[in-house]
Wavefront OBJ file of the C-alpha trace (Angstrom):
o trace
v 115.256 109.417 124.170
v 115.813 106.149 122.279
v 112.098 106.007 121.501
v 112.243 109.507 120.014
v 115.304 108.563 117.989
v 113.395 105.600 116.589
v 110.518 107.818 115.586
v 112.890 110.269 113.897
v 114.513 107.402 112.033
v 111.174 106.357 110.558
v 109.661 109.821 110.297
v 109.443 109.653 106.497
v 107.684 106.271 106.637
v 105.239 107.511 109.278
v 104.506 110.765 107.442
v 103.997 109.050 104.089
v 101.860 106.308 105.617
v 99.637 108.914 107.243
v 99.177 110.758 103.955
v 98.471 107.544 102.013
v 96.073 106.295 104.696
v 94.093 109.523 104.546
v 93.951 109.223 100.745
v 92.661 105.658 100.905
v 90.083 106.457 103.582
v 88.754 109.491 101.701
v 88.571 107.511 98.453
v 86.747 104.680 100.211
v 84.269 107.121 101.733
v 83.621 108.859 98.406
v 83.636 105.880 96.038
v 83.278 102.109 95.773
v 86.251 100.056 94.612
v 85.471 97.946 91.533
v 87.160 95.322 89.439
v 87.339 97.407 86.292
v 86.713 94.721 83.670
v 85.132 91.298 83.480
v 88.680 89.943 82.982
v 89.602 90.781 86.568
v 86.290 89.424 87.809
v 86.927 86.120 86.029
v 90.481 85.946 87.410
v 89.056 86.463 90.886
v 86.311 83.873 90.304
v 88.852 81.227 89.283
v 91.199 81.857 92.201
v 88.407 82.202 94.767
v 86.527 79.057 93.749
v 83.444 80.891 92.471
v 84.084 79.453 89.024
v 84.869 75.780 89.542
v 83.896 75.388 93.196
v 87.507 75.044 94.383
v 90.098 77.881 94.541
v 92.586 77.329 91.730
v 95.683 79.146 90.465
v 95.148 78.237 86.791
v 93.554 81.542 85.779
v 95.428 81.844 82.432
v 96.193 85.538 82.930
v 98.633 85.691 85.854
v 101.531 83.274 86.109
v 100.733 80.226 88.201
v 102.939 80.956 91.270
v 101.059 84.183 92.002
v 97.691 82.630 91.145
v 98.380 79.641 93.379
v 99.406 81.865 96.301
v 96.212 83.922 96.082
v 94.145 80.749 95.627
v 95.752 79.382 98.796
v 94.604 82.489 100.665
v 91.065 81.861 99.427
v 91.292 78.263 100.620
v 92.138 79.574 104.100
v 89.224 82.017 104.105
v 86.757 82.316 101.226
v 85.000 85.434 102.512
v 88.018 87.756 102.308
v 88.498 89.420 98.879
v 92.152 88.446 98.634
v 92.658 89.291 94.970
v 91.138 92.747 95.319
v 93.138 93.371 98.481
v 96.294 92.296 96.660
v 95.679 94.736 93.792
v 94.851 97.579 96.195
v 97.930 96.827 98.298
v 100.130 96.819 95.204
v 98.796 100.139 93.920
v 98.686 102.113 97.153
v 101.805 100.379 98.428
v 103.671 101.627 95.369
v 102.604 105.196 96.048
v 103.732 104.737 99.650
v 107.198 103.596 98.531
v 107.458 106.528 96.132
v 106.388 108.918 98.891
v 109.051 107.623 101.283
v 111.716 108.000 98.592
v 110.529 111.531 97.801
v 110.835 112.440 101.479
v 114.341 110.972 101.507
v 115.183 113.151 98.498
v 113.937 116.185 100.437
v 116.127 115.098 103.374
v 119.165 115.158 101.089
v 118.506 118.873 100.636
v 117.994 119.434 104.360
v 121.695 119.529 105.088
v 122.042 122.403 102.665
v 118.914 124.229 103.802
v 116.770 122.714 106.560
v 113.796 124.891 105.693
v 114.106 123.760 102.088
v 113.966 120.102 103.138
v 110.752 120.482 105.158
v 109.103 122.528 102.426
v 110.246 119.957 99.885
v 108.532 117.116 101.736
v 105.278 119.040 101.959
v 105.336 119.958 98.284
v 106.382 116.508 97.076
v 103.726 114.666 99.077
v 101.179 117.227 97.899
v 102.180 116.514 94.303
v 101.948 112.766 94.910
v 98.482 113.132 96.453
v 97.244 115.354 93.654
v 98.724 112.943 91.116
v 96.607 110.149 92.582
v 93.468 112.270 92.538
v 94.095 114.135 89.299
v 95.656 111.526 86.997
v 95.179 108.074 88.523
v 91.850 108.291 90.342
v 89.821 106.316 87.813
v 92.387 103.493 87.799
v 92.797 103.486 91.582
v 89.039 103.113 92.054
v 88.299 100.831 89.102
v 91.197 98.453 89.525
v 92.624 96.575 86.570
v 95.523 94.161 86.745
v 97.258 95.582 83.650
v 97.362 99.077 85.173
v 98.491 97.609 88.508
v 101.380 95.870 86.751
v 102.407 99.170 85.138
v 102.277 101.041 88.456
v 104.555 98.403 89.979
v 106.964 98.602 87.045
v 106.950 102.410 87.217
v 107.648 102.312 90.951
v 110.529 99.882 90.462
v 112.084 102.242 87.911
v 111.660 105.222 90.215
v 113.145 103.433 93.231
v 116.088 102.099 91.228
v 116.990 105.455 89.673
v 116.755 107.307 92.992
v 118.922 104.825 94.905
v 122.096 106.542 96.180
v 125.174 105.620 94.141
v 127.811 106.176 96.814
v 127.217 102.856 98.571
v 128.765 99.404 98.387
v 127.596 96.694 96.007
v 125.899 94.763 98.791
v 124.125 97.880 100.078
v 123.056 98.788 96.532
v 121.487 95.362 95.949
v 119.798 95.407 99.365
v 118.459 98.925 98.763
v 116.957 97.720 95.496
v 115.219 94.641 96.893
v 111.823 96.438 96.782
v 112.398 97.317 93.120
v 113.465 93.765 92.310
v 110.417 92.291 94.036
v 108.098 94.711 92.234
v 109.468 93.735 88.821
v 109.206 89.998 89.509
v 105.697 90.224 90.992
v 104.495 92.475 88.168
v 105.941 89.943 85.709
v 103.818 87.277 87.362
v 100.762 89.529 87.473
v 100.715 90.609 83.823
v 103.665 89.269 81.869
v 102.890 91.001 78.576
v 102.593 94.433 80.202
v 105.820 94.051 82.150
v 107.677 93.047 78.979
v 106.196 96.069 77.220
v 107.673 98.303 79.923
v 110.992 96.426 80.043
v 112.742 98.827 77.607
v 112.144 101.596 80.150
v 113.582 99.391 82.912
v 116.683 98.806 80.765
v 117.008 102.548 80.122
v 116.902 103.165 83.875
v 119.814 100.774 84.292
v 121.729 102.395 81.435
v 121.222 105.921 82.785
v 122.397 104.879 86.210
v 125.457 102.904 85.190
v 126.724 105.624 82.843
v 126.876 108.054 85.769
v 129.377 105.845 87.570
v 132.975 107.067 87.606
v 134.224 103.731 86.315
v 131.613 102.128 84.109
v 133.496 98.912 83.389
v 134.955 98.534 86.840
v 134.429 95.090 88.405
v 132.631 96.632 91.384
v 130.238 98.527 89.095
v 129.477 95.452 87.016
v 128.787 93.432 90.154
v 126.519 96.170 91.484
v 124.276 96.467 88.445
v 124.735 92.906 87.239
v 123.579 91.682 90.625
v 120.296 93.585 90.417
v 119.668 92.612 86.790
v 120.696 89.008 87.440
v 118.269 88.599 90.338
v 115.451 90.123 88.266
v 116.104 87.847 85.290
v 116.493 84.810 87.540
v 113.198 85.619 89.260
v 111.447 86.018 85.908
v 112.956 82.770 84.624
v 111.924 80.812 87.718
v 108.432 82.294 87.539
v 108.077 81.194 83.914
v 109.469 77.757 84.694
v 107.002 77.238 87.528
v 104.174 78.453 85.306
v 105.221 76.072 82.524
v 105.311 73.171 84.964
v 101.800 74.021 86.200
v 100.393 73.925 82.670
v 102.417 70.993 81.321
v 99.577 68.468 81.476
v 98.151 67.580 78.092
v 94.720 69.112 78.672
v 96.188 72.440 79.781
v 98.750 72.440 76.950
v 95.956 71.935 74.449
v 93.888 74.687 76.014
v 96.822 77.085 75.945
v 97.081 76.546 72.200
v 93.338 77.144 71.944
v 93.702 80.275 74.091
v 96.541 81.687 71.961
v 94.723 80.988 68.698
v 91.514 82.540 70.021
v 93.473 85.628 71.108
v 95.029 85.977 67.655
v 91.666 85.802 65.904
v 89.595 87.951 68.258
v 92.185 90.548 69.249
v 94.132 91.058 66.028
v 91.969 89.824 63.139
v 88.342 90.200 64.302
v 87.268 91.030 60.745
v 87.728 87.361 59.876
v 84.614 86.479 61.868
v 82.693 89.748 61.687
v 82.911 90.522 57.947
v 80.729 88.474 55.632
v 83.320 88.701 52.860
v 85.389 86.022 54.615
v 82.557 83.499 54.963
v 83.741 81.462 51.966
v 87.286 81.358 53.295
v 85.983 80.172 56.656
v 83.873 77.526 54.961
v 86.997 76.329 53.164
v 88.645 75.984 56.568
v 85.762 73.755 57.695
v 83.860 76.395 59.667
v 80.123 76.059 59.035
v 77.746 78.993 58.784
v 76.267 78.149 62.192
v 79.741 78.039 63.719
v 80.576 81.378 62.138
v 77.543 82.831 63.879
v 78.610 81.370 67.226
v 82.096 82.768 66.782
v 80.725 86.172 65.857
v 78.456 86.438 68.901
v 81.145 84.833 71.098
v 78.924 81.908 72.143
v 81.360 79.330 70.740
v 81.026 77.280 73.945
v 77.810 75.864 72.517
v 79.711 73.869 69.893
v 82.467 71.539 71.058
v 83.649 71.175 67.461
v 85.033 74.713 67.677
v 88.257 73.351 69.082
v 91.990 74.001 69.130
v 92.561 72.737 65.605
v 89.798 74.867 64.107
v 90.929 78.073 65.831
v 94.579 77.347 65.031
v 93.693 76.981 61.346
v 91.767 80.268 61.522
v 94.634 82.033 63.293
v 97.182 80.755 60.757
v 94.987 81.836 57.860
v 94.420 85.262 59.398
v 98.118 85.807 60.098
v 99.256 84.832 56.610
v 96.369 85.852 54.355
v 94.946 88.889 56.134
v 98.206 90.017 57.700
v 100.178 89.417 54.507
v 97.675 91.357 52.402
v 97.993 94.534 54.451
v 99.973 97.487 53.143
v 102.220 97.806 56.156
v 104.072 100.804 54.709
v 100.836 102.774 54.399
v 99.733 101.599 57.844
v 103.079 102.711 59.306
v 102.728 106.183 57.773
v 99.189 106.444 59.116
v 100.156 105.288 62.600
v 103.179 107.592 62.764
v 100.871 110.514 62.039
v 98.387 109.237 64.622
v 101.143 108.747 67.195
v 102.375 112.300 66.676
v 98.831 113.668 66.931
v 97.851 111.940 70.159
v 101.148 112.866 71.820
v 100.201 116.555 71.793
v 96.399 116.567 71.768
v 93.549 115.942 74.194
v 92.963 112.254 73.524
v 95.417 111.104 76.195
v 95.072 114.060 78.572
v 96.197 114.550 81.257
v 98.817 111.822 80.834
v 100.508 113.225 77.744
v 100.495 116.729 79.251
v 102.150 115.470 82.437
v 104.809 113.608 80.439
v 105.509 116.708 78.311
v 105.879 118.706 81.549
v 108.360 116.101 82.790
v 110.501 116.361 79.629
v 110.590 120.145 79.953
v 111.364 119.927 83.686
v 114.290 117.544 83.145
v 115.713 119.776 80.414
v 115.260 122.903 82.551
v 116.934 121.259 85.539
v 119.861 120.125 83.423
v 120.425 123.542 81.879
v 119.585 125.929 84.706
v 120.590 123.964 87.799
v 123.140 121.276 87.120
v 124.835 122.564 83.961
v 125.099 118.903 83.011
v 124.052 117.943 79.515
v 123.847 114.174 79.776
v 120.094 114.723 79.802
v 120.256 115.448 76.058
v 121.228 111.920 75.015
v 119.103 110.449 77.811
v 115.952 112.189 76.603
v 116.718 111.448 72.956
v 117.164 107.767 73.752
v 113.971 107.762 75.813
v 112.010 109.375 72.972
v 113.362 106.739 70.573
v 112.465 103.882 72.950
v 108.975 105.170 73.744
v 108.319 105.776 70.036
v 109.320 102.194 69.238
v 107.036 100.803 71.949
v 104.133 103.024 70.894
v 104.522 102.120 67.231
v 104.577 98.448 68.212
v 101.173 98.649 69.886
v 99.685 100.975 67.255
v 100.832 98.808 64.341
v 99.235 95.793 66.006
v 95.999 97.738 66.439
v 95.899 97.115 70.195
v 95.976 100.404 72.069
v 93.269 100.358 74.781
v 93.669 102.898 77.586
v 94.819 100.226 80.009
v 97.939 99.894 77.826
v 98.464 103.512 76.738
v 97.908 104.941 80.212
v 100.290 102.321 81.565
v 103.013 103.441 79.173
v 102.539 107.066 80.165
v 102.801 106.169 83.863
v 106.049 104.275 83.362
v 107.548 107.031 81.217
v 106.555 109.692 83.749
v 108.114 107.668 86.574
v 111.410 107.441 84.690
v 111.454 111.158 83.908
v 110.500 112.046 87.488
v 113.353 109.927 88.796
v 115.793 111.688 86.455
v 114.513 115.019 87.727
v 114.892 113.991 91.382
v 118.462 112.852 90.717
v 119.278 116.235 89.198
v 117.687 118.189 92.034
v 119.697 116.176 94.569
v 122.967 116.974 92.783
v 123.095 120.756 92.663
v 123.892 123.129 95.516
v 121.149 125.552 96.331
v 121.362 129.283 96.538
v 118.669 131.901 96.809
v 118.626 132.491 93.085
v 118.262 128.843 92.098
v 115.682 127.903 94.716
v 112.904 129.373 92.601
v 113.510 126.953 89.722
v 112.468 123.628 91.360
v 109.848 125.433 93.416
v 108.319 126.937 90.287
v 108.310 123.573 88.499
v 106.661 121.909 91.490
v 103.982 124.566 91.790
v 103.286 124.270 88.061
v 102.771 120.503 88.427
v 100.508 121.054 91.442
v 98.360 123.441 89.411
v 98.287 120.948 86.547
v 97.156 118.115 88.837
v 94.628 120.313 90.627
v 93.145 121.232 87.262
v 92.907 117.563 86.344
v 90.975 116.863 89.547
v 88.150 119.095 88.334
v 87.494 116.569 85.573
v 88.690 113.306 87.157
v 86.381 113.417 90.194
v 83.172 114.067 88.175
v 84.299 111.424 85.686
v 84.661 108.811 88.415
v 81.328 109.763 89.966
v 79.587 109.418 86.607
v 81.321 106.099 85.954
v 80.320 104.756 89.373
v 76.693 105.774 88.882
v 76.632 104.001 85.517
v 78.204 100.856 86.947
v 75.644 100.760 89.742
v 72.761 101.082 87.281
v 74.139 98.364 85.030
v 74.978 96.076 87.936
v 71.395 96.030 89.186
v 70.776 93.402 86.501
v 73.820 91.404 87.592
v 72.667 91.351 91.228
v 69.270 90.085 90.070
v 70.782 87.382 87.844
v 73.155 86.211 90.565
v 70.364 86.106 93.162
v 68.021 84.296 90.760
v 70.566 81.607 89.880
v 71.539 81.016 93.488
v 67.851 80.784 94.443
v 67.549 78.016 91.819
v 70.693 76.170 92.841
v 69.393 72.890 91.404
v 69.630 74.344 87.887
v 72.532 75.403 85.681
v 72.395 78.500 83.485
v 74.393 79.301 80.360
v 74.538 83.037 79.677
v 74.623 84.739 76.307
v 78.020 86.456 76.257
v 77.072 89.901 74.972
v 74.127 90.027 77.367
v 76.322 89.740 80.451
v 79.913 90.915 79.835
v 79.075 94.548 80.617
v 78.812 93.896 84.339
v 81.542 94.795 86.822
v 81.838 93.853 90.460
v 82.555 95.657 93.698
v 85.699 94.395 95.358
v 84.549 94.624 98.947
v 80.921 93.525 98.582
v 79.367 90.135 97.719
v 82.495 88.361 98.957
v 81.014 85.036 100.017
v 82.737 83.521 96.937
v 80.408 80.537 96.838
v 80.193 78.390 93.722
v 78.189 80.033 90.896
v 75.810 77.743 89.002
v 76.095 79.768 85.817
v 78.668 80.521 83.132
v 78.920 82.496 79.908
v 78.873 80.527 76.648
v 82.236 81.932 75.581
v 85.164 83.886 76.990
v 88.804 83.087 77.601
v 88.286 80.371 80.236
v 85.660 78.541 78.163
v 86.687 74.976 77.149
v 89.530 74.921 79.671
v 89.984 71.996 82.077
v 88.404 74.220 84.749
v 85.416 74.775 82.473
v 85.015 71.000 82.100
v 85.336 70.621 85.853
v 82.680 73.271 86.441
v 80.205 71.529 84.137
v 80.875 68.125 85.687
v 79.465 69.401 88.975
v 76.082 69.317 87.173
v 76.807 66.146 85.205
v 77.234 68.193 82.023
v 79.702 66.978 79.434
v 78.750 69.127 76.441
v 76.733 72.333 76.621
v 74.874 71.479 73.410
v 73.750 68.068 74.711
v 72.845 69.374 78.154
v 70.583 72.127 76.838
v 68.336 69.668 75.017
v 68.851 66.606 77.180
v 68.851 67.845 80.766
v 65.772 69.669 82.024
v 67.641 71.714 84.613
v 69.875 73.513 82.064
v 68.762 76.895 80.706
v 69.952 79.910 78.718
v 69.860 83.488 80.049
v 69.700 86.362 77.562
v 68.944 90.057 77.825
v 65.724 91.314 76.348
v 67.697 93.838 74.309
v 69.913 91.156 72.728
v 66.879 88.914 72.189
v 65.145 91.746 70.334
v 68.198 92.545 68.236
v 69.548 89.060 67.447
v 66.708 86.817 68.511
v 67.286 83.212 69.528
v 67.606 81.966 65.981
v 71.344 81.408 66.398
v 70.532 78.607 68.858
v 68.023 76.931 66.549
v 70.381 77.455 63.605
v 73.188 75.636 65.373
v 71.036 72.633 66.287
v 69.591 72.495 62.794
v 73.138 72.259 61.422
v 73.463 69.176 63.646
v 70.265 67.690 62.246
v 68.128 68.506 65.285
v 65.088 70.778 65.214
v 64.518 72.657 68.458
v 62.175 75.218 69.963
v 63.624 77.956 72.151
v 60.903 78.964 74.578
v 60.849 81.619 77.260
v 60.203 80.123 80.694
v 60.902 82.939 83.145
v 62.038 86.528 83.598
v 64.821 87.951 85.751
v 64.094 91.503 86.765
v 62.931 93.859 84.067
v 65.466 93.134 81.344
v 66.521 89.473 81.324
v 64.841 86.322 80.032
v 65.312 82.639 80.815
v 64.969 80.161 77.944
v 64.598 76.397 77.702
v 65.732 74.590 74.550
v 63.402 71.712 73.627
v 63.558 69.197 70.793
v 60.521 69.423 68.498
l 1 2 3 4 5 6 7 8 9 10 11 12 13 14 15 16 17 18 19 20 21 22 23 24 25 26 27 28 29 30 31 32 33 34 35 36 37 38 39 40 41 42 43 44 45 46 47 48 49 50 51 52 53 54 55 56 57 58 59 60 61 62 63 64 65 66 67 68 69 70 71 72 73 74 75 76 77 78 79 80 81 82 83 84 85 86 87 88 89 90 91 92 93 94 95 96 97 98 99 100 101 102 103 104 105 106 107 108 109 110 111 112 113 114 115 116 117 118 119 120 121 122 123 124 125 126 127 128 129 130 131 132 133 134 135 136 137 138 139 140 141 142 143 144 145 146 147 148 149 150 151 152 153 154 155 156 157 158 159 160 161 162 163 164 165 166 167 168 169 170 171 172 173 174 175 176 177 178 179 180 181 182 183 184 185 186 187 188 189 190 191 192 193 194 195 196 197 198 199 200 201 202 203 204 205 206 207 208 209 210 211 212 213 214 215 216 217 218 219 220 221 222 223 224 225 226 227 228 229 230 231 232 233 234 235 236 237 238 239 240 241 242 243 244 245 246 247 248 249 250 251 252 253 254 255 256 257 258 259 260 261 262 263 264 265 266 267 268 269 270 271 272 273 274 275 276 277 278 279 280 281 282 283 284 285 286 287 288 289 290 291 292 293 294 295 296 297 298 299 300 301 302 303 304 305 306 307 308 309 310 311 312 313 314 315 316 317 318 319 320 321 322 323 324 325 326 327 328 329 330 331 332 333 334 335 336 337 338 339 340 341 342 343 344 345 346 347 348 349 350 351 352 353 354 355 356 357 358 359 360 361 362 363 364 365 366 367 368 369 370 371 372 373 374 375 376 377 378 379 380 381 382 383 384 385 386 387 388 389 390 391 392 393 394 395 396 397 398 399 400 401 402 403 404 405 406 407 408 409 410 411 412 413 414 415 416 417 418 419 420 421 422 423 424 425 426 427 428 429 430 431 432 433 434 435 436 437 438 439 440 441 442 443 444 445 446 447 448 449 450 451 452 453 454 455 456 457 458 459 460 461 462 463 464 465 466 467 468 469 470 471 472 473 474 475 476 477 478 479 480 481 482 483 484 485 486 487 488 489 490 491 492 493 494 495 496 497 498 499 500 501 502 503 504 505 506 507 508 509 510 511 512 513 514 515 516 517 518 519 520 521 522 523 524 525 526 527 528 529 530 531 532 533 534 535 536 537 538 539 540 541 542 543 544 545 546 547 548 549 550 551 552 553 554 555 556 557 558 559 560 561 562 563 564 565 566 567 568 569 570 571 572 573 574 575 576 577 578 579 580 581 582 583 584 585 586 587 588 589 590 591 592 593 594
């Protein structure tokens, strides 16, 4: 009897785990899990020891405490894909937590109508499953740390807003420990993305506290202040630990280099791609050869492209290029663009799902609860989301990993509001059809999305596999020639992705791209020292075991003149000669002094 009682107590956890497990297994059988972008692959390489030879938490993208913890796992066992497992656990774990909370919401209706509660669980878990397959499939298969951060933030919002109010302060804080942990970990995983979603987190707190009977009561302030205080303290400690890890002079200098490089490449790329700015760059001390290296991203070849040079370029770009823009005209243009993409196909199905959620919350407020607090809540949410969207659009940085993330967080907040409303009203036969109809409509919407999401993922996976054939050949070639070191042309090799659960030996790689966000870091210097290389430019002409790898397509389009041009600017004439081939599409070059 006690055993059965225990099972009944955890029935929602067991049911949700079973559903999530089936989802994961089916996805794994149908698809391969990939690191979506080369950013995630590089993060993994740094923490696993592939990059420098030793697992290290200084990956520049996550905060150091999280990076160090994952690096420690790699030190314990290099063959386990810890970083990929962590991202998968975060994503599917979040859906598990949401599923359990949805089942609990259905239980709250069970006392009013037991049949309604059982049906509610089935429908809600069906919606959650279809949401994974219809809206999130591409991001669940091709995993990206920015999206993972957003899913964690969205889950934290959902859990917080659906926490029962009629409990003590201590119980409220304890109930919200999962939400608190998710916010702090997501802050460590992708700080910028978490901060971008923080207005939605604050709105969740505002919505919840305004529904208390006594808003300014000491007990209420302790309840919500406790949750917010722990979150802010966790974020502050995370930042402090990260600052301490990067406080050494070499890392401080590289962080300045990293920030300046980000400013130039991400926000003012025209400075290095448009010829009209060549004179301005020359005035800043950037030679023509250096301009070419910056344009093709192979700036690792020239050690003179340093923190001071990129800082000067970033300052010039921010003041001259940024100051010359007609921000009023840009704002008008982006407002129009923001309005267009909100209601059109560009962001489907995410925008459609969010629109459904707005309508559902309004319908629930009017038809079920007869409570009109939703009016100011939705108006405030529209104002906040518009401000966040205009922020990213005005900066010209709106890749899908950011826009889809914002949609996910907004949908989570709206869904939580809807669940709260549905748990408030008392059912009767007439009103039962309202939530049921809304749920069925969402199921149909998600099922329709699956008809496009599954073929899209299959096509994407086939393309990745074709492209990655070259990467497998390059990796095998370099490892077969372990006595050599290979510098890779950036644009020839950044298109590769990597399977999470294959090629997990995580042994040191005797190759590196000639640019990228880890280039010129202390880890980069450490990596080169393993082959007695101090400067890439000196090693290429002075050490016989150092080569350049370039795709045949890039060699045909750009040639190798950029290498000779750089050395000529240094007063050295060189010959770039082909010495070997890798597969059908890649060439190996040696740089020799004439």
